[in-house]
C-alpha positions in Angstrom: 27.8 18.7 -18.4 26.9 16.1 -21.1 24.8 17.5 -24.0 22.0 15.4 -25.5 23.5 12.8 -27.8 23.5 13.4 -31.6 22.0 10.9 -33.9 25.2 9.0 -34.7 26.1 8.9 -31.0 22.7 7.4 -30.2 22.9 4.9 -33.0 26.4 3.7 -32.1 25.4 3.3 -28.4 22.4 1.2 -29.4 24.4 -0.8 -31.9 27.0 -1.7 -29.2 24.1 -3.0 -27.0 22.6 -5.3 -29.6 25.6 -6.2 -31.8 27.4 -9.5 -31.5 30.7 -8.7 -30.1 33.9 -10.6 -30.7 34.3 -11.2 -27.0 31.2 -13.2 -26.0 32.2 -12.9 -22.3 31.4 -9.1 -22.5 27.9 -10.0 -23.8 27.5 -12.4 -20.9 28.5 -9.8 -18.3 26.1 -7.3 -19.9 23.3 -9.8 -19.6 24.2 -10.5 -16.0 24.2 -6.8 -15.3 20.8 -6.3 -16.8 19.3 -9.3 -15.0 20.9 -8.2 -11.8 19.3 -4.8 -12.0 16.0 -6.4 -12.9 16.3 -8.8 -9.9 17.1 -6.0 -7.5 14.2 -3.8 -8.6 11.7 -6.8 -8.5 12.9 -7.8 -5.1 12.6 -4.3 -3.8 9.1 -3.8 -5.1 7.9 -7.2 -3.8 9.4 -7.0 -0.3 8.4 -3.3 0.2 4.9 -4.1 -0.9 4.7 -7.0 1.5 5.9 -4.8 4.3 3.3 -2.2 3.4 0.6 -4.8 3.2 1.7 -6.3 6.5 1.6 -3.0 8.3 -1.8 -2.0 6.8 -3.4 -5.4 7.3 -2.2 -5.6 10.9 -3.4 -2.1 11.6 -6.8 -2.8 10.3 -7.1 -6.0 12.3 -6.0 -4.4 15.4 -8.5 -1.6 15.0 -11.2 -4.2 14.4 -10.8 -5.1 18.1 -9.8 -1.7 19.5 -10.7 1.9 18.8 -9.0 4.9 17.4 -9.0 6.6 20.8 -10.1 5.4 24.3 -11.0 7.7 27.1 -11.3 6.1 30.6 -11.0 7.0 34.3 -7.6 6.8 35.8 -8.5 6.0 39.4 -12.2 5.1 39.2 -14.8 4.1 36.6 -16.6 6.8 34.6 -19.9 7.4 36.5 -21.1 10.4 34.4 -19.9 8.9 31.1 -22.9 10.2 29.1 -21.8 13.9 29.6 -18.2 12.9 28.7 -19.4 11.2 25.5 -21.4 14.2 24.6 -18.4 16.4 25.0 -16.3 14.1 22.9 -18.9 14.2 20.1 -18.6 18.0 19.9 -15.3 17.5 18.1 -16.0 17.5 14.3 -13.3 14.8 13.9 -15.4 12.3 15.9 -17.5 9.9 13.9 -18.9 7.8 16.8 -18.5 6.9 20.5 -19.3 3.8 22.4 -19.1 3.0 26.2 -17.4 -0.2 27.4 -16.7 -2.1 30.5 -13.5 -4.0 30.6 -12.2 -6.6 33.1 -10.4 -9.9 33.4 -11.8 -13.3 34.0 -11.1 -17.1 33.7 -13.3 -19.1 31.5 -13.9 -22.7 32.7 -15.3 -25.6 30.7 -14.9 -28.8 32.7 -11.3 -29.3 33.5 -10.2 -26.7 30.8 -9.7 -23.1 31.8 -8.5 -20.1 29.7 -7.9 -16.5 30.9 -9.2 -13.7 28.8 -10.1 -10.0 28.6 -13.8 -9.6 29.1 -15.3 -6.6 27.4 -18.8 -5.4 28.0 -20.3 -3.6 24.9 -23.4 -2.0 23.7 -24.0 -3.9 20.4 -25.6 -0.9 18.6 -22.9 1.6 19.4 -20.0 -0.9 19.3 -20.7 -1.6 15.6 -20.1 2.1 14.9 -16.6 2.3 16.5 -15.1 -1.1 15.6 -15.6 -3.7 12.8 -15.9 -6.9 14.8 -19.3 -7.5 13.2 -17.5 -7.9 9.8 -15.4 -10.7 11.3 -18.2 -12.7 12.9 -17.9 -16.4 11.9 -21.1 -17.4 13.7 -23.9 -15.2 15.0 -23.9 -11.4 15.4 -23.4 -8.7 18.0 -27.1 -8.3 18.2 -27.2 -11.8 19.9 -25.9 -10.1 23.1 -29.0 -9.0 25.1 -29.1 -7.6 28.6 -29.9 -10.2 31.3 -29.5 -13.2 29.0 -25.8 -13.6 29.8 -24.7 -14.4 26.4 -21.0 -14.2 25.3 -19.2 -14.0 21.9 -15.8 -15.6 21.9 -12.8 -15.4 19.7 -12.5 -18.6 17.6 -9.1 -19.6 19.2 -10.5 -19.0 22.7 -13.6 -21.1 21.9 -11.4 -23.8 20.4 -9.2 -23.9 23.4 -12.2 -24.2 25.7 -13.8 -26.8 23.5 -17.1 -25.0 23.3 -19.5 -24.3 20.4 -22.3 -21.8 19.9 -25.3 -22.7 22.1 -23.2 -24.4 24.8 -22.6 -23.1 28.4 -19.3 -21.9 29.7 -18.5 -20.5 33.2 -16.7 -17.2 34.0 -14.7 -16.7 37.2 -14.0 -13.1 38.0 -11.5 -11.8 40.6 -14.1 -9.5 42.1 -15.1 -11.6 45.1 -18.4 -12.1 46.8 -18.1 -11.5 50.6 -19.4 -14.5 52.6 -19.1 -15.4 56.3 -16.1 -17.6 55.3 -14.4 -14.6 53.6 -14.2 -13.4 50.0 -14.6 -15.9 47.3 -14.4 -15.4 43.5 -17.6 -14.9 41.6 -18.7 -17.5 39.1 -21.3 -16.9 36.4 -22.6 -19.2 33.6 -22.7 -17.8 30.1 -24.2 -19.1 26.8 -22.0 -18.9 23.7 -24.0 -16.9 21.2 -21.4 -16.2 18.5 -17.8 -16.6 17.4 -15.5 -14.0 15.7 -12.2 -14.4 13.9 -10.3 -11.2 13.3 -7.0 -12.8 12.2 -5.1 -11.2 15.1 -4.1 -13.8 17.6 -4.3 -11.4 20.6 -8.0 -10.8 19.9 -9.0 -14.3 18.7 -7.5 -16.0 21.7 -7.9 -13.5 24.5 -11.1 -11.4 24.0 -14.7 -12.3 25.0 -17.6 -9.9 24.4 -20.6 -9.7 26.7 -23.4 -7.1 26.9 -22.6 -3.8 28.7 -25.4 -4.2 31.2 -24.3 -7.8 32.1 -20.7 -6.5 32.5 -21.8 -3.7 34.8 -23.6 -6.2 37.0 -20.8 -8.7 36.9 -18.1 -6.2 37.9 -20.4 -4.4 40.3 -20.1 -1.0 38.6 -23.7 0.1 38.8 -24.3 2.6 35.9 -20.6 3.4 35.5 -18.4 2.2 32.7 -14.7 1.7 32.3 -14.4 4.1 29.5 -15.5 5.4 26.1 -14.2 4.2 22.7 -14.0 6.8 19.9 -13.8 6.4 16.2 -12.6 9.3 14.1 -13.3 10.2 10.5 -9.5 10.1 9.8 -7.6 7.6 12.1 -4.3 9.3 11.2 -5.4 12.4 13.2 -5.8 10.4 16.4 -2.6 11.7 18.0 -3.6 15.3 17.3 -7.2 14.9 18.6 -6.0 13.0 21.7 -3.4 15.8 22.6 -6.2 18.4 22.3 -8.4 16.4 24.7 -5.7 16.2 27.2 -5.9 20.0 27.6 -9.7 20.3 27.5 -11.2 17.3 29.2 -11.8 17.2 33.0 -8.9 15.9 35.2 -8.9 12.3 36.2 -9.3 11.0 32.6 -6.8 8.9 30.8 -6.5 9.1 27.0 -4.8 6.5 24.8 -4.9 6.3 21.0 -4.0 3.4 18.6 -0.6 4.6 17.7 0.6 4.6 21.3 -1.1 1.4 22.2 1.0 -0.5 19.6 3.8 2.1 19.2 6.8 -0.3 19.6 5.4 -2.8 17.1 4.7 -0.2 14.4 8.1 1.4 14.9 9.7 -2.0 14.5 7.8 -2.7 11.3 8.8 0.8 9.9 12.4 0.1 10.9 12.4 -3.3 9.2 11.0 -1.7 6.0 13.9 0.8 5.9 16.5 -1.8 6.6 15.1 -4.1 3.9 15.1 -1.3 1.5 18.8 -0.6 2.2 19.8 -4.3 2.0 17.9 -5.0 -1.2 19.3 -1.8 -2.8 22.7 -3.4 -2.5 21.5 -6.0 -5.2 21.0 -3.1 -7.6 24.3 -1.6 -6.5 26.2 -4.9 -7.2 24.5 -5.0 -10.7 25.6 -1.4 -11.2 29.2 -2.4 -10.4 28.9 -5.2 -13.0 27.8 -2.6 -15.4 31.0 -0.6 -14.7 33.1 -3.6 -15.4 31.1 -4.4 -18.6 31.6 -0.9 -20.0 35.3 -0.9 -19.1 35.8 -4.1 -21.1 33.8 -2.7 -24.0 35.9 0.4 -24.0 39.1 -1.7 -24.0 37.6 -3.9 -26.9 36.6 -0.8 -28.9 39.7 1.3 -28.5 40.5 1.1 -32.2 37.0 2.1 -33.1 37.2 5.0 -30.7 40.5 6.1 -32.2 39.0 6.1 -35.7 36.0 8.1 -34.6 38.4 10.7 -33.0 40.5 10.9 -36.2 37.2 11.6 -38.1 36.5 14.5 -35.9 34.4 13.1 -33.0 34.8 15.2 -29.9 35.6 13.5 -26.5 32.2 14.4 -25.3 30.6 12.6 -28.2 32.6 9.4 -27.5 31.6 9.7 -23.8 27.9 9.9 -24.8 28.1 6.8 -26.9 29.0 4.7 -23.9 26.6 6.5 -21.6 23.8 5.5 -24.1 25.0 1.9 -24.0 25.0 1.8 -20.2 21.8 3.7 -19.9 20.0 1.3 -22.2 21.1 -1.7 -20.1 20.0 0.1 -16.9 16.6 1.2 -18.4 15.8 -2.3 -19.8 16.8 -4.0 -16.6 14.8 -1.6 -14.5 11.7 -2.0 -16.7 12.0 -5.8 -16.6 12.3 -5.7 -12.8 9.4 -3.3 -12.6 7.1 -5.5 -14.7 8.0 -8.7 -12.9 7.9 -7.1 -9.4 4.5 -5.5 -10.0 3.1 -8.8 -11.5 4.2 -10.7 -8.4 3.1 -8.0 -5.9 -0.4 -7.8 -7.4 -0.8 -11.6 -7.4 1.1 -12.5 -4.3 -1.6 -14.5 -2.7 -1.7 -16.8 -5.8 2.1 -17.1 -6.0 2.4 -17.9 -2.3 -0.4 -20.4 -2.4 1.2 -22.2 -5.3 4.6 -22.4 -3.6 3.0 -23.6 -0.4 1.1 -26.4 -2.2 4.1 -27.5 -4.3 6.7 -27.5 -1.6 4.4 -28.2 1.4 5.7 -25.2 3.4 3.8 -22.5 5.4 5.1 -18.9 5.1 2.8 -17.3 7.7 2.3 -18.8 11.2 -0.4 -16.8 12.9 1.1 -17.6 16.3 4.2 -15.7 15.3 3.2 -13.1 12.8 -0.3 -12.4 14.2 -2.0 -12.7 10.8 -2.8 -15.7 8.6 -2.1 -14.5 5.1 0.8 -12.8 3.3 -0.6 -9.4 2.4 0.7 -7.0 -0.3 0.1 -3.3 -0.8 1.7 -1.5 -3.8 2.3 2.2 -3.2 3.0 4.5 -6.2 5.5 6.5 -4.1 7.6 3.4 -3.4 7.5 2.2 -7.0 8.7 5.7 -8.2 11.4 5.8 -5.5 12.7 2.4 -6.5 12.6 3.2 -10.2 14.4 6.5 -9.8 17.0 4.9 -7.5 17.7 2.1 -10.0 18.0 4.5 -13.0 20.3 6.9 -11.0 22.6 4.0 -10.0 22.7 2.7 -13.6 23.5 6.2 -15.0 26.1 6.8 -12.4 27.8 3.5 -13.3 28.3 4.7 -16.9 30.2 7.8 -16.0 33.6 6.5 -15.3 33.9 4.0 -18.2 32.5 6.7 -20.6 35.0 9.3 -19.3 37.7 6.7 -19.7 36.6 6.1 -23.3 36.8 9.9 -24.0 40.4 9.9 -22.9 41.6 7.3 -25.4 44.6 8.6 -27.3 44.1 7.8 -31.1 47.8 7.5 -31.8 48.4 5.0 -29.0 45.3 3.0 -29.8 46.2 2.7 -33.6 49.9 2.0 -33.1 49.6 -1.7 -33.3 46.6 -1.9 -35.6 
């Protein structure tokens, strides 16, 4: 075990770092090692922060259009949904509930038609379980009134149909009307009363909101609803709450929560984060190998000095500590430089990305591919500490072999040709 360095050991280690060596190539390799560590640490912080931000931003945008938990009938709509909602609200984890009707339809404007998910909502209760209201571009949820047949469209859906607020658009539903000639699709005219833009392509291009009462009439449900949307005080407890309801709620009810609705996607993001961490850690590892070669060359260059120290009474452990200090200083300075640069970029990523896009005329985020329109960043203290500890550990480990090799230098052999 290495004891703490004495004063002369620390001074010599620091002097070897800052002194001008006879071999300038060694100084260059030391600088490369330091910059390599800094680059690796900065890249890790920036990329992991982007992955965190991407996951957090996408989760928030998904939950703006969906709920933490949804309870719905498996084989038939919920007729006595008020009693089910009352039972759900007895759970102290529940913050709010809202009934909904959900169906499919084809929106038609002239020769243009777009399929979508049609969701009937109660504006007052919907605002308590989802945050669509915060993403309204034009109008508000309160513009949906029973019997007025108003509709709020996602901006991409409205753009595809070529309609604006105040204009009419027709909805064709698969629930047919029986006539003497057979069953024909139902067609209903709606007035566009608002537009929302969540930033999630699945919602902006495929969701249309109408009033709950209008949806019940349109899909011939009477007073029944498709299900109940639930918001919890802590969304991370959704799996636990949903599992508890599976055992206590009446049979015939299906329960889904946000982690299972998008399970494959969030697992893929988490896996990508781990893979990127491993890949970028290799940058720090390569820099650490450069540090090994740097210290080996320094030891070779300083063999005569080491021999003189040994003849003056320096112990092998003291010689070892001198080069541990030198390597540790390179590792610490490189880590700190990377930490400062990485945090500076991560906290100002939107400005950096905007500048690069303007200068080079490129687009980093295509919403049709990545589901969001901006490159988010979220710095977590736990990730920063992990990256810093990993970098310092690799740097310290890289000093052990060269330092041990220095402690094994034979004074007689080293001074034979001096």
